[in-house]
LUMSE-371424 format. One record per residue (C-alpha): residue in one letter; x, y, z. Coordinates in Angstrom, 2 decimals. Each point is the difference from the previous one (the first is absolute). Layout:
// LUMSE-371424
   drenlo      east     north        up
        a         X         Y         Z
...
***
This chain:
// LUMSE-371424
   drenlo      east     north        up
        m     24.87    -32.10   -204.52
        s      3.01      0.46      2.16
        v      3.11      2.15      0.07
        t      3.35     -1.72     -0.01
        h      2.60      1.63      2.22
        i      3.18      0.74     -1.83
        e      3.01      1.00      2.08
        p      1.96      2.92     -1.48
        p      3.62     -0.43     -0.59
        a      2.45      0.53      2.77
        a      1.54      3.47      0.31
        a      3.44      0.72     -1.53
        t      1.33      1.00      3.45
        g      0.29     -3.81      0.80
        i     -2.98      0.14      2.51
        t     -2.20     -3.06     -0.65
        e     -3.75      0.24     -0.43
        r     -0.54     -1.78      3.18
        q      2.27      2.34      1.86
        r     -1.83      2.95     -1.41
        t     -3.25     -1.48      0.97
        i      1.05     -0.42      3.50
        a      1.36      3.43      0.34
        i     -3.04      1.67     -1.31
        s     -2.23     -2.24      2.18
        l      1.98      0.90      3.06
        g     -0.18      3.69     -1.01
        l     -3.80     -0.26     -0.32
        v     -0.26     -1.47      3.53
        l      2.03      2.78      1.48
        l     -1.79      2.72     -2.00
        t     -3.43     -1.47      1.00
        f      0.84     -0.35      3.62
        a      1.45      3.44      0.33
        v     -2.87      1.82     -1.74
        y     -2.76     -2.19      1.90
        w      1.77      0.63      3.34
        y      1.28      3.56     -0.04
        i     -3.13      1.46     -1.59
        g     -2.47     -2.31      1.96
        p     -1.22      0.17      3.60
        q      2.53     -2.41      1.31
        e     -2.50     -1.21      2.73
        t     -3.53     -1.18      0.48
        p     -2.25     -0.28      3.02
        y     -1.70     -2.86     -1.72
        s      2.65     -2.69      0.34
        h     -2.62     -2.71      0.59
        q      2.05     -2.72     -1.89
        v      2.90      0.56      2.33
        s     -2.36     -0.40      3.12
        q     -1.41     -3.09     -1.68
        a      3.47     -1.53     -0.39
        n      0.75      1.00      3.64
        n     -3.02     -1.72      1.37
        i      0.83     -3.12     -2.16
        i      3.46     -0.08      1.51
        h     -1.55     -0.06      3.54
        g     -2.24     -2.92     -0.85
        h     -3.38      1.24     -1.18
        l     -1.82      1.27     -3.03
        n     -2.10      2.60      1.77
        f      1.09      3.33      1.18
        l      1.05      0.71      3.52
        p      0.70      3.56      1.27
        e      3.33     -0.90      1.43
        h      1.33     -1.33     -3.39
        s     -1.71      2.45     -2.25
        k      0.86      3.66     -1.07
        n     -2.62      2.53     -0.35
        l     -2.98     -2.50      0.83
        n     -2.40      2.88     -0.19
        t      0.63      0.57     -3.60
        l     -0.80     -3.67     -0.88
        e     -2.75     -0.88     -2.40
        r     -1.38     -2.68      2.24
        v     -1.39     -3.42     -0.70
        m     -1.68     -1.32      3.02
        y     -1.07     -3.71      0.45
        d     -0.62     -2.41      2.75
        g     -0.78     -3.21     -1.76
        e     -3.69      0.78     -0.42
        g      0.12      3.43     -1.87
        f      0.76      3.67      0.33
        c      0.31      1.22      3.47
        f      1.61      2.55      2.25
        q      2.08     -0.56      3.01
        p     -1.85      1.06      3.26
        g      0.33      3.88      0.62
        d      1.15      0.67     -3.48
        p     -1.24      3.73     -0.51
        e     -0.07     -0.45     -3.62
        a     -3.03     -2.25      0.47
        t     -2.23      3.13      0.16
        k      0.53      0.40     -3.72
        v     -1.84     -3.44     -0.70
        t     -3.64     -0.33      0.76
        g     -0.68     -3.33      1.89
        a      3.66     -0.59      0.60
        r      0.83     -3.48      1.36
        f      2.56     -0.30      2.82
        s      2.27     -3.08      0.53
        e      2.59     -0.93      2.38
        d      1.63     -2.07     -2.57
        c     -0.06      2.76     -2.78
        q      3.47      0.44     -1.67
        i      1.32      2.73     -2.09
        f      1.54     -0.90     -3.43
        m      1.33      1.94     -3.04
        q     -2.41      0.06     -3.09
        h      2.80      0.09     -2.49
        a      1.74     -3.06     -1.76
        l      2.81     -1.27      2.00
        g      2.58     -0.37     -2.78
        p      1.70      3.27      0.67
        a      0.00     -0.71      3.81
        l      1.88     -3.32     -0.70
        m      2.48      1.81     -2.20
        v      1.02      2.40      2.85
        l      0.50     -2.80      2.55
        p      3.78      0.00     -0.33
        g      0.19      3.66      0.65
        v     -2.22     -0.15      2.89
        l      1.89     -2.66      1.44
        i      2.88      2.44      0.20
        w     -1.61      3.41      0.61
        g     -3.31     -1.07      1.37
        n     -2.83      2.69     -0.47
        e      2.70      2.58     -0.65
        l      0.47     -1.35     -3.51
        n     -0.79      2.82     -2.52
        q     -2.72     -1.33     -2.03
        t      0.41      3.05     -2.47
        l      3.61     -0.89     -0.52
        v     -0.89     -3.61     -0.84
        s     -2.57      1.10     -2.39
        v      2.57      2.38     -1.81
        v      2.55     -2.97     -0.11
        i     -2.59     -2.31     -1.74
        g     -0.99      2.86     -2.38
        a      3.62      0.40     -0.88
        m      0.43     -3.72     -0.42
        t     -2.82      0.09     -2.57
        a      2.02      2.21     -2.33
        p      2.46     -2.68     -1.37
        i     -2.96     -2.47     -0.55
        v     -1.93      2.66     -1.87
        f      3.23      0.88     -2.13
        a      0.49     -3.72     -0.93
        i     -3.45     -0.24     -1.18
        a      0.22      3.08     -2.08
        r      3.14     -1.45     -1.42
        q     -2.04     -2.81     -1.30
        y     -2.20      2.14     -2.20
        s      2.41      2.78     -0.99
        t      3.55     -0.22     -1.33
        r      0.89      3.68      0.41
        l      1.43      0.85      3.30
        l     -1.44      3.51      0.07
        n     -3.44     -1.47     -0.39
        q      0.55     -2.66      2.54
        l      0.93      2.70      2.57
        t     -2.98      2.12     -0.96
        f     -2.48     -2.88      0.48
        t      1.66     -0.70      3.34
        l     -0.15      3.62      1.21
        l     -3.65     -0.01     -1.15
        l     -0.91     -2.68      2.44
        l      2.13      1.14      2.94
        f     -0.68      3.76     -0.23
        g     -2.97      0.45     -2.43
        t     -2.58     -2.09      1.95
        v     -1.51      0.15      3.39
        f      2.42     -2.86      0.93
        w      2.48      2.78      0.97
        w     -2.37      1.71      2.45
        v     -1.18     -3.26      1.50
        a      3.39     -1.69      0.39
        s      1.34      3.21      1.68
        n     -2.82     -0.05      2.52
        g      0.50     -3.47      1.66
        g     -3.39      0.31      1.79
        v     -1.92     -3.23      0.42
        w     -2.20      0.28     -3.09
        f      2.77      1.34     -2.08
        f      2.59     -2.50      1.09
        a     -2.32     -2.84     -0.95
        h     -0.09      1.49     -3.46
        t      3.73      0.49     -0.28
        v      0.72     -3.54      0.90
        s     -2.62     -1.31     -2.20
        v      1.29      1.98     -2.98
        f      3.53     -1.28      0.67
        f     -0.89     -3.54     -0.10
        m     -2.42      0.45     -2.92
        f      2.87      1.33     -2.05
        g      2.16     -3.01      1.09
        a     -2.73     -2.28     -1.29
        i     -0.09      1.82     -3.26
        y      3.81     -0.26     -0.31
        f     -0.15     -3.79      0.48
        t     -2.60     -0.10     -2.60
        v      1.17      2.32     -2.90
        r      3.59      0.69      0.64
        r      1.08     -3.37      1.50
        p     -2.79     -2.46     -0.08
        i      0.20     -2.26      3.01
        p     -3.58     -1.05      1.01
        v      0.97     -1.06      3.55
        l      1.46      3.49      0.93
        a     -2.90      1.82     -1.91
        g     -2.51     -1.92      2.20
        l      2.05      0.75      3.14
        c     -0.03      3.78     -0.72
        f     -3.44      0.23     -1.13
        s     -1.11     -1.81      3.20
        a      2.07      2.48      2.16
        s     -1.80      2.91     -1.84
        v     -3.26     -1.43      0.71
        f      1.06     -0.54      3.64
        s      0.57      3.75      0.14
        r     -3.18      1.09     -2.09
        p     -2.54     -2.72     -0.40
        t     -1.76      2.20     -2.59
        v      2.67     -0.81     -2.55
        l     -1.11     -3.64     -0.09
        l     -1.77      0.42     -3.35
        t      3.08      1.45     -1.50
        g      1.09     -3.79     -0.17
        l     -1.60     -0.32     -3.39
        f      3.05      1.87     -1.33
        f      2.22     -2.85      1.07
        v     -2.54     -2.62     -1.39
        i      0.07      1.61     -3.40
        m      3.75      0.87     -0.08
        f      0.99     -3.61      0.89
        s     -2.56     -1.37     -2.43
        s      2.79     -0.61     -2.62
        r      1.73     -2.26      2.44
        w     -3.03     -1.85      1.66
        w     -2.21     -0.30     -3.07
        k      0.94     -2.45     -2.71
        a     -2.48      0.44     -2.88
        e      1.36     -2.83     -1.99
        s     -1.36     -2.71      2.50
        q     -3.31     -1.52     -0.61
        s     -1.04     -0.78      3.64
        l     -1.04      3.08      2.01
        l      1.93     -1.02      2.97
        r      3.15     -0.90     -2.06
        r     -0.05      3.54     -1.47
        i      0.92      1.31      3.52
        d      3.73     -0.11      0.98
        w     -0.45     -0.71      3.70
        r      3.58      0.71      0.79
        t     -0.66      3.65     -0.72
        v     -3.31      0.18      1.74
        g      1.48     -1.94      2.76
        g      2.94      2.25      0.35
        f     -2.01      3.06      0.34
        v     -2.48     -1.70      2.49
        a      3.15     -1.26      1.99
        g      1.25      3.50      0.24
        a     -3.25      1.57      1.01
        a     -1.18     -2.79      2.41
        p      2.28      0.58      3.08
        l     -0.95      3.66      0.64
        a     -3.69     -0.74     -1.00
        i     -0.03     -2.78      2.68
        v      1.60      2.27      2.62
        m     -2.53      2.72     -0.75
        l     -2.95     -2.24      0.28
        a      1.36     -1.58      3.16
        l      0.60      3.47      1.65
        n     -3.60      0.90     -0.89
        y     -1.28     -3.17      1.64
        m      2.08      0.63      3.08
        r     -1.41      3.37      0.45
        f     -3.52     -0.26     -1.25
        d     -0.82     -3.71     -0.12
        n     -0.38      0.21     -3.79
        p      2.78     -0.32     -2.55
        f     -1.84      2.59     -2.26
        e     -0.68      2.65      2.43
        s      2.58      2.66     -0.07
        g     -1.55      1.99      2.93
        y     -1.68      2.67     -2.17
        n     -3.49     -1.22      1.01
        y      0.86      0.64      3.71
        t      1.66      3.38     -0.56
        e     -1.36      2.76      2.33
        q     -0.55      2.35     -3.04
        l     -2.69     -2.25     -1.25
        y     -2.10      0.20      3.15
        q      0.40      3.70      0.93
        d     -3.21      2.00     -0.26
        g      1.95      3.01     -1.52
        l      1.32     -2.13     -2.88
        q     -3.35     -1.79     -0.99
        h     -0.37      2.23     -2.97
        v      3.29     -1.49     -1.31
        y     -0.67     -3.66      0.89
        n     -3.76      0.19     -0.53
        k      0.01     -3.38     -1.92
        g      3.20     -1.64      1.66
        l      3.35     -0.12     -1.32
        f     -0.63     -0.75     -3.66
        d     -3.02      0.73     -2.09
        l     -0.62      0.80     -3.70
        s     -1.72      3.24      1.02
        y      3.43      1.24      1.18
        i      1.33      0.01     -3.57
        q     -1.42      3.45     -0.69
        r      2.27      1.36      2.95
        h      3.35     -0.62     -1.70
        p     -0.13      1.66     -3.36
        p     -0.34      3.40      1.41
        v      3.34     -0.54      1.64
        i      2.09     -2.17     -2.36
        l     -1.18      1.94     -3.14
        e     -1.57      3.34      1.00
        q      1.71      1.36      3.02
        m      2.08      2.97     -0.82
        p      2.61      2.06      2.03
        i     -1.67      2.78      1.90
        f      0.40      3.42     -2.01
        q     -0.15      3.07      1.93
        d      0.58      3.65     -0.51
        n      2.58      0.30      2.99
        g      3.26     -1.85      0.67
        p      1.06     -2.68     -0.61
        y     -2.76      0.37     -2.89
        v      0.05     -3.84     -0.75
        l     -0.07     -2.60      2.79
        p     -0.73     -3.69      0.53
        s     -3.29     -1.23      1.23
        w     -0.02     -2.52      2.83
        f     -2.93     -1.63     -1.68
        g      2.44     -0.99     -2.71
        m      0.73      1.03     -3.62
        a     -0.72     -1.63     -3.38
        i      2.47     -2.63     -1.01
        w      0.42      1.83     -3.40
        v      0.90      3.16      1.90
        t      2.60     -1.70      2.21
        t      1.39     -1.97     -2.83
        p     -1.29      1.29     -3.39
        a      2.44     -2.39     -1.91
        f     -2.48     -2.76      0.92
        f     -2.15      1.24     -2.90
        y      2.34     -1.82     -2.32
        a     -1.01     -3.39      1.52
        y     -3.22      0.48     -2.07
        f      1.74      0.15     -3.37
        v      2.12     -3.21     -0.33
        n     -0.51     -1.77     -3.22
        i     -2.24      2.86     -1.54
        k      2.71      2.74     -0.57
        e      0.02     -0.82     -3.72
        y     -3.82      0.13     -0.28
        r     -0.46      3.77     -0.32
        a     -3.83     -0.48     -0.43
        v     -0.13     -1.55      3.47
        w      2.66      1.72      2.10
        i     -0.67      3.58     -1.15
        p     -3.80     -0.06      0.96
        a      1.01     -1.85      3.21
        a      2.63      2.67      0.93
        i     -2.52      2.77     -0.73
        a     -2.56     -1.68      2.06
        l      2.29     -0.52      2.94
        g      1.19      3.68     -0.33
        v     -3.47      1.30     -0.06
        s     -0.88     -2.07      3.22
        a      3.20      1.23      1.72
        l     -0.90      3.71     -0.83
        v     -3.56     -0.45      1.31
        i      1.28     -1.43      3.37
        l      2.86      2.68     -0.04
        s     -2.60      2.86     -0.45
        r     -1.93     -1.34      3.09
        g      3.08      0.46      2.06
        l      0.77      3.46     -1.38
        a     -3.68      1.08      0.75
        r      1.07      0.41      3.52
        l      1.92      2.99     -0.99
        w     -3.08      1.89     -1.15
        e     -2.27     -1.61      2.59
        g     -1.72     -2.22     -2.59
        d     -2.38     -2.51      1.48
        w     -0.42     -2.52     -2.76
        e      0.80     -3.59      0.74
        s      1.01     -2.86     -2.20
        s     -3.00     -1.88      1.34
        d     -2.16      2.36     -1.96
        i      1.25     -1.64     -3.24
        p     -2.54     -2.67     -0.76
        f      1.14     -3.74      0.13
        g      3.55      1.10      0.78
        i      0.48      0.20     -3.70
        h      3.22      2.14      0.41
        l      1.71     -3.20      1.50
        l     -1.00     -2.28     -2.87
        p      3.18      0.45     -1.85
        f      2.02     -1.13      2.99
        w     -1.91     -3.20      0.50
        a     -0.49     -0.74     -3.76
        m      3.67      0.23     -0.82
        a      1.05     -2.59      2.53
        f     -2.13     -2.56     -1.79
        v      1.12      1.29     -3.45
        a      3.67     -0.45      1.08
        l     -0.71     -3.56      1.22
        a     -1.68     -0.88     -3.28
        a      2.75      1.61     -1.98
        g      2.57     -2.20      1.77
        i     -1.89     -3.05     -1.41
        v     -1.29      1.15     -3.34
        v      2.67      2.28     -1.45
        p      2.99     -2.50      0.39
        l     -2.16     -2.81     -1.46
        r     -0.76      2.04     -2.99
        k      3.59      0.15     -0.58
        n      0.53     -3.63      0.54
        e      2.25      0.69      2.92
        g     -2.17     -1.68      2.82
        w     -1.61      1.82      2.78
        d      1.70      2.66      2.02
        r      0.38     -2.10      3.27
        l      1.51      2.85      2.03
        v     -2.88      2.51     -0.85
        v     -2.77     -2.56      0.61
        a      1.64     -1.10      3.27
        c      0.35      3.57      1.27
        w     -3.59      0.99     -0.80
        c     -1.35     -3.45      1.43
        a      1.91      1.07      3.27
        i     -1.09      3.55     -0.02
        i     -3.81     -0.33     -0.72
        p     -1.13     -2.50      2.52
        t      2.18      1.48      2.69
        v     -1.42      3.47     -0.46
        l     -3.51     -1.34      0.14
        l      0.84     -1.67      3.28
        l      1.47      3.18      1.35
        f     -3.08      1.99     -1.16
        a     -2.10     -2.25      1.94
        f      1.60      0.79      3.33
        a     -1.69      2.53      2.30
        a      2.82      2.45      0.47
        t      2.00      1.74     -2.75
        g      3.34      0.38      1.90
        w     -0.69      2.97      2.53
        a      2.74      2.39      0.36
        q      2.49     -0.40     -2.85
        f      1.82      1.48     -2.76
        g     -1.32     -1.35     -3.28
        y     -2.16     -3.27      0.09
        r      2.30     -2.29      2.06
        y     -2.16     -3.07     -1.00
        a      1.36      0.44     -3.47
        l      3.32     -1.33      1.12
        d     -1.68     -3.58     -0.36
        v     -0.01      0.41     -3.69
        t      2.85      2.49     -0.61
        p      2.59     -2.60     -0.93
        f     -2.16     -1.13     -2.79
        l     -0.80      3.62     -1.24
        w      3.59      0.56      0.03
        l      0.82     -3.07     -1.99
        l     -2.70      1.25     -2.67
        v      1.67      3.30     -0.22
        i      3.17     -1.62     -0.79
        r     -1.60     -2.32     -2.51
        a     -1.57      2.93     -1.60
        t      3.15      2.12     -0.30
        g      3.09     -2.28      0.35
        n      2.87      1.30     -2.09
        d     -2.00      2.76     -1.48
        l     -0.16      2.61      2.57
        k     -1.18      3.31     -1.51
        w     -0.19      3.43      1.29
        h     -3.77     -0.39      1.15
        h      0.97     -3.08      1.87
        l      2.82      1.71      1.82
        t     -2.26      2.93      0.63
        l     -2.64     -2.01      1.81
        i      2.65     -1.92      1.93
        a      1.66      3.08      1.15
        l     -3.40      1.53      0.83
        a     -0.71     -3.25      2.17
        i      3.14      0.44      1.81
        a     -0.63      3.80      0.67
        v     -3.52     -0.86      1.28
        n      1.22     -2.63      2.42
        l      2.83      2.17      1.10
        m     -2.56      2.61      0.86
        g     -1.93     -2.58      2.17
        v      3.12     -0.93      1.89
        l      1.19      3.58      0.53
        w     -3.35      1.46      0.80
        i     -1.11     -2.59      2.48
        y      3.37     -1.16      1.66
        q      2.05      3.08     -0.04
        f     -2.27      3.02     -0.16
        q     -3.25     -1.11      1.63
        p      1.39     -1.06      3.27
        d      1.73      3.44      0.67
        l     -2.71      1.98     -1.95
        a      2.66      1.53     -2.16
        r     -0.74      3.73     -0.77
        g     -3.01     -0.36      2.30
        w     -1.86     -1.76     -2.77
        t     -2.05     -3.32      0.23
        w      1.65     -2.39     -2.53
        v     -2.76     -2.80     -0.14
        m     -3.71     -0.13      0.94
        f     -2.92     -1.92     -0.56
***
């Protein structure tokens, strides 16, 4: 099932639809930039990508102090051709038992190099003085018209299109992240920007080669989004899969497949080449040589390496259970640096579960009740802090209170296939593609040792946020009701709180209060 975009008639004023769209898109860019910049921090000490670009300009991929800014804040990868090492005399070596010293040891950045390559032109002009936060805000603002264009594909009402666009820009943690500009968050911002570009060239203006290029650029910024590639495989299936052919190979339209691969290949080759040049292995990003992995004080985090299935249990308490901090003194409700549940920062994402089952009351009513009960149980744990309650959600056997969250994801995926087929409409390609991008990517994220460190919300969720957002549009489309608008408005209010509390109030401890804590 797909939704055909219908252009509304031109306004009677003589302004064409194209002119109106351009004007609105430009307005969204300016609005997003102004809000992100003037309410945000406007600077970051963690401008690692700018330092990386400056070092590249001076002819090397490793970091040298004379070409790097705030080198002491760098999450260091250290490698000498043999393995993890320290430079002789490095005082940080005392944090690692049995530290190995090497004269050839070099320092690298552990994050993907895509964003660093993006800022190369700016660094050529301004050097290390290039404001990485400003660049991040500009990229965040440039995301706005792409999001608006995609919203126009699935809704014909201008008010709804703008509402969905504002939901993404100001009702998700993308606002807080893009306003920050720090190394981790800048990578997210660039990745989301290119992911929406890839989605645009898939659903709005299908051009496989450009979709592949944008997808590859997103992976080059956040390698964890690699598994979202299933979205593009499924969405382009109507172009590359010809069911009428008898031979399996002849059923594949190799022009579509080749176009996507041709778009993705150049950046993929660059990424693999840079990995090889740094670590003698095209598939080594540097994380296996990061200092954090070897520090004695962090062994409880990386006790089984970077990825392990045992780490899965660490993430649900953040993405689904972490509440704001409630207290009986000002400011009464404040964000937790540990993170906040995704349904708290963006409650409208609940609608992603209900695509294709809205007309089946026997399904969606019990599902909504189950999700509501789970949310109340989790919320009550957060509120228990006010009366010094000491119960933990871990006391609930088998984590049964989270079962509705997991079950509904698979129900929604199945409904995308079964319900349309029962109506002889064909499977809902968009819904299936979104869930096939979300589920494996989330499982991959959950297998990672860390949960995001200090953050507002659960920043790793940005890897799948574009697809959750698409599902919300698919669930509501032209039929926005009061409860949709209420949850969208609540999402914007919560994210405004995060931005104000952390970027405006916490730095100066307004009113003498602490505005964010662990």
